[in-house]
C-alpha positions as CSV (number, residue, x, y, z in Angstrom):
1,M,155.3,-26.6,-128.8
2,S,153.6,-27.5,-132.1
3,T,154.9,-30.6,-134.0
4,F,153.0,-33.0,-136.3
5,D,153.9,-36.2,-134.5
6,L,150.5,-37.9,-135.2
7,G,151.2,-38.9,-138.8
8,A,150.2,-42.4,-140.0
9,E,153.7,-43.8,-139.9
10,A,154.4,-42.6,-136.3
11,V,151.2,-43.9,-135.0
12,E,151.3,-47.2,-136.9
13,S,154.8,-48.0,-135.6
14,A,153.6,-47.5,-132.0
15,L,150.4,-49.5,-132.2
16,A,149.9,-52.8,-130.3
17,T,146.2,-53.2,-131.1
18,K,144.6,-55.8,-133.4
19,R,141.8,-53.5,-134.7
20,F,141.7,-50.0,-133.1
21,G,143.7,-47.5,-135.1
22,R,144.6,-49.9,-137.9
23,A,142.3,-47.7,-140.1
24,Y,143.7,-44.3,-139.2
25,V,143.0,-40.8,-140.6
26,P,145.3,-38.0,-139.3
27,L,144.0,-34.5,-140.2
28,R,145.7,-31.2,-139.9
29,E,142.4,-29.5,-139.1
30,C,138.7,-30.3,-139.1
31,P,135.5,-28.8,-137.5
32,S,135.1,-31.9,-135.3
33,T,136.7,-35.4,-135.3
34,N,133.3,-36.9,-134.2
35,D,131.6,-35.4,-137.2
36,H,134.3,-36.7,-139.5
37,V,134.1,-40.2,-138.1
38,A,130.3,-40.2,-138.3
39,L,130.5,-39.2,-142.0
40,L,133.0,-42.1,-142.7
41,A,130.8,-44.5,-140.7
42,R,127.8,-43.7,-143.0
43,Q,130.1,-44.6,-145.9
44,G,130.8,-48.0,-144.4
45,A,134.1,-47.5,-142.5
46,P,135.2,-50.4,-140.3
47,E,134.9,-50.6,-136.5
48,G,138.1,-49.4,-134.9
49,L,138.6,-46.5,-137.4
50,V,140.4,-43.6,-135.6
51,V,140.5,-40.0,-136.8
52,S,142.8,-37.5,-135.2
53,A,143.2,-33.8,-135.8
54,E,145.9,-31.3,-135.0
55,T,143.1,-28.8,-134.2
56,Q,139.4,-28.5,-134.4
57,S,137.5,-25.4,-135.3
58,A,134.2,-26.6,-133.8
59,G,135.3,-29.2,-131.2
60,R,132.6,-29.8,-128.7
61,G,132.0,-31.4,-125.3
62,R,129.1,-32.5,-123.2
63,L,126.0,-30.2,-123.0
64,G,126.9,-28.3,-126.1
65,R,130.1,-26.8,-124.7
66,S,133.0,-26.0,-126.9
67,W,136.3,-27.8,-126.5
68,H,139.6,-25.8,-126.3
69,S,141.6,-27.1,-129.2
70,P,145.0,-25.4,-129.7
71,A,147.0,-26.8,-132.6
72,G,149.7,-29.4,-132.3
73,Q,149.7,-29.9,-128.6
74,N,146.9,-32.3,-127.5
75,L,145.0,-35.3,-128.6
76,Y,141.7,-34.8,-130.3
77,V,140.6,-38.2,-131.5
78,S,137.4,-40.1,-132.3
79,I,136.9,-43.8,-132.6
80,L,134.2,-45.7,-134.5
81,L,132.4,-48.6,-132.8
82,R,129.7,-50.9,-134.1
83,P,128.6,-52.8,-131.0
84,P,125.9,-55.5,-131.5
85,C,123.6,-54.1,-128.9
86,R,120.4,-52.1,-128.3
87,S,120.4,-48.3,-128.1
88,V,119.6,-48.5,-124.3
89,E,122.9,-50.3,-123.7
90,I,125.0,-47.5,-125.2
91,P,125.4,-45.1,-122.2
92,P,127.8,-47.3,-120.2
93,L,130.2,-47.1,-123.1
94,T,131.1,-43.6,-122.0
95,L,132.0,-45.0,-118.6
96,L,134.0,-47.8,-120.2
97,V,136.1,-45.4,-122.3
98,G,136.6,-43.2,-119.2
99,G,138.0,-46.2,-117.3
100,A,140.3,-47.1,-120.2
101,L,141.5,-43.5,-120.5
102,A,142.2,-43.4,-116.8
103,Q,144.3,-46.6,-117.1
104,A,146.3,-45.1,-120.0
105,V,147.0,-41.8,-118.1
106,R,148.0,-43.6,-114.9
107,Q,150.6,-45.6,-117.0
108,T,152.4,-42.2,-117.4
109,G,152.8,-42.0,-113.6
110,V,150.0,-39.3,-113.2
111,N,147.4,-39.8,-110.5
112,A,144.1,-39.7,-112.3
113,R,140.4,-40.3,-111.3
114,L,137.1,-40.1,-113.0
115,K,134.2,-37.6,-112.5
116,W,130.8,-38.7,-113.6
117,P,129.9,-39.0,-116.4
118,N,132.7,-38.1,-118.8
119,D,135.6,-36.2,-117.2
120,L,139.1,-37.3,-116.3
121,L,140.8,-35.3,-113.5
122,V,144.4,-35.3,-112.5
123,E,146.1,-34.2,-109.4
124,E,148.2,-31.1,-109.2
125,I,150.0,-29.8,-106.2
126,G,149.5,-26.2,-105.3
127,N,149.6,-23.8,-102.4
128,G,146.3,-24.1,-100.6
129,P,144.8,-21.0,-98.9
130,A,144.1,-22.8,-95.6
131,Q,147.7,-23.3,-94.8
132,A,150.0,-20.8,-96.4
133,G,153.0,-22.5,-97.9
134,A,151.6,-26.0,-97.4
135,A,151.1,-28.1,-100.5
136,E,147.7,-29.6,-101.0
137,P,146.3,-31.4,-104.0
138,R,144.0,-29.9,-106.6
139,W,142.0,-31.9,-109.0
140,R,141.7,-30.4,-112.5
141,K,140.2,-31.6,-115.7
142,V,142.7,-33.1,-118.2
143,A,140.3,-34.9,-120.6
144,G,136.7,-35.3,-121.6
145,I,134.7,-37.9,-123.6
146,L,131.8,-37.3,-126.0
147,T,129.8,-40.4,-127.1
148,E,127.3,-40.0,-130.0
149,A,125.3,-42.9,-131.4
150,A,123.4,-43.3,-134.6
151,T,120.4,-45.6,-134.1
152,E,117.4,-47.0,-136.1
153,G,114.7,-47.8,-133.6
154,E,116.4,-50.0,-131.0
155,R,119.2,-51.0,-133.4
156,V,122.6,-49.3,-133.1
157,L,124.0,-48.4,-136.5
158,H,127.3,-47.0,-135.1
159,V,128.8,-45.2,-132.1
160,V,131.4,-42.5,-132.2
161,V,133.5,-41.9,-129.1
162,G,135.4,-38.6,-129.1
163,I,138.2,-37.9,-126.7
164,G,140.0,-34.7,-125.9
165,L,143.1,-35.1,-123.8
166,N,145.3,-32.2,-122.8
167,V,148.8,-33.4,-123.4
168,N,151.5,-30.7,-124.0
169,V,149.5,-27.5,-123.8
170,E,150.8,-25.1,-121.1
171,E,148.5,-22.1,-121.5
172,F,144.7,-21.9,-121.1
173,P,142.1,-19.2,-121.6
174,A,141.1,-17.2,-118.5
175,D,137.9,-19.1,-118.1
176,L,139.7,-22.5,-118.0
177,V,142.9,-21.6,-116.1
178,T,141.6,-22.7,-112.7
179,K,139.7,-25.7,-114.0
180,A,141.9,-27.4,-116.6
181,T,145.4,-28.7,-116.8
182,S,147.6,-30.9,-119.0
183,L,149.9,-33.9,-118.6
184,R,152.9,-31.6,-119.3
185,R,151.8,-29.1,-116.6
186,V,151.4,-31.8,-114.0
187,T,154.7,-33.7,-114.8
188,G,156.9,-31.1,-116.4
189,R,157.5,-33.6,-119.2
190,T,156.8,-33.4,-122.9
191,F,154.9,-36.4,-124.3
192,S,155.0,-38.2,-127.6
193,R,151.4,-38.0,-128.7
194,A,151.8,-40.9,-131.1
195,H,152.9,-43.2,-128.2
196,L,150.2,-41.8,-125.9
197,L,147.5,-42.5,-128.6
198,A,148.8,-46.0,-129.1
199,S,148.6,-46.7,-125.4
200,L,145.1,-45.2,-125.2
201,L,143.9,-47.3,-128.1
202,A,145.3,-50.5,-126.6
203,S,143.5,-49.8,-123.3
204,I,140.2,-49.0,-125.0
205,E,140.4,-52.1,-127.3
206,G,140.9,-54.4,-124.3
207,A,138.1,-52.7,-122.4
208,Y,135.8,-52.9,-125.4
209,D,136.4,-56.6,-125.8
210,Q,135.3,-57.0,-122.2
211,F,132.2,-54.9,-122.8
212,L,131.3,-57.2,-125.8
213,A,131.7,-60.2,-123.5
214,R,130.2,-59.0,-120.3
215,G,128.0,-56.0,-121.2
216,A,127.5,-53.1,-118.8
217,K,129.1,-54.9,-115.9
218,A,132.5,-54.5,-117.6
219,A,132.0,-50.7,-117.9
220,I,130.7,-50.3,-114.3
221,D,133.6,-52.3,-112.8
222,L,136.2,-50.4,-114.8
223,W,134.8,-47.0,-114.1
224,E,134.3,-47.6,-110.4
225,G,137.9,-48.8,-110.2
226,H,139.1,-45.3,-111.2
227,A,136.4,-43.1,-109.7
228,H,136.4,-41.1,-106.5
229,L,133.5,-42.7,-104.7
230,G,132.3,-41.5,-101.4
231,Q,132.7,-37.9,-102.5
232,R,130.1,-35.4,-101.1
233,C,128.2,-33.7,-103.9
234,R,124.9,-32.4,-105.1
235,A,123.0,-32.9,-108.3
236,Q,119.6,-32.5,-109.8
237,G,117.6,-35.8,-109.5
238,T,114.3,-36.8,-110.9
239,H,112.4,-35.3,-108.0
240,G,114.6,-32.2,-107.3
241,E,118.0,-31.5,-105.9
242,V,119.9,-34.3,-104.2
243,E,122.8,-34.0,-101.8
244,G,124.8,-36.9,-100.5
245,V,127.9,-39.0,-101.4
246,T,128.7,-40.8,-104.6
247,A,128.0,-44.5,-104.3
248,G,128.7,-45.9,-107.7
249,V,126.9,-46.2,-111.1
250,G,123.9,-48.2,-112.1
251,A,123.4,-50.6,-115.0
252,G,122.4,-47.8,-117.3
253,G,125.4,-45.6,-116.6
254,E,123.5,-43.4,-114.1
255,L,125.3,-42.0,-111.1
256,L,124.1,-43.3,-107.7
257,I,124.0,-40.8,-104.8
258,R,123.3,-41.9,-101.2
259,D,121.7,-39.2,-99.1
260,A,121.9,-38.7,-95.3
261,D,119.0,-41.1,-94.7
262,G,120.7,-43.9,-96.7
263,A,118.3,-43.6,-99.7
264,I,119.9,-44.1,-103.2
265,H,119.1,-41.5,-105.9
266,K,119.8,-42.0,-109.6
267,I,121.2,-39.1,-111.6
268,V,120.7,-39.6,-115.3
269,S,122.0,-36.3,-116.7
270,G,123.2,-32.8,-115.7
271,E,125.9,-31.4,-113.5
272,V,127.4,-33.0,-110.3
273,I,128.9,-30.4,-108.1
274,P,131.3,-31.3,-105.3
275,V,130.4,-30.1,-101.8
276,D,133.2,-29.3,-99.3
């Protein structure tokens, strides 16, 4: 499937927001929607500007990874924010947008949960090896978030939040086929990307207003409400590898892991690997 259903008229008619998406630039192709929004931000574009692309030639994710961007099937969008806060207060925004994204996806009837710091997973049903013929859930990545800020000292000039959401794609490269999925693969339904984008922007705008009013607490509450806490995992902490269970997130957006002795470790960056 490849249709251009993200045109300005289609998206505008579906919007229920006051600010987000009211300035909207739909592109057929670009290297990266994040880069395009950053360029427009430097030219004075307003907060709430949204850029979408049918495909990206250099889409990227966290830790410098590329983002699979087949044309006409998914959402590749970036949003411009201009929060009146210090640069140290920016990391929780990724959690906030993750929570808003989970809300929007759950409205489609899909079971979704968040994996720290920027992944959205959805539940598929497959045949598990432990019990032949028995259906057991599998959690696969359906979306990722990339937040990039421009700062001047402690002052935030602007923040670009990029979202890649697998919507109608059915085929994945060999290196992703066991890790990624799409809303269509999970539900068997084809989705209107314009309506899905409008729903996502409404969810993010509401969450962002809460962030402006309540700060990091709004992001933490929203993220934890959609996260899989209590999951056993391991990660690289400040003083070496940590293994324990996920216990929430801190005020700076860091993941909290509780080890077997009850001590809490803060994970600021890197990979968090589930442990069976």
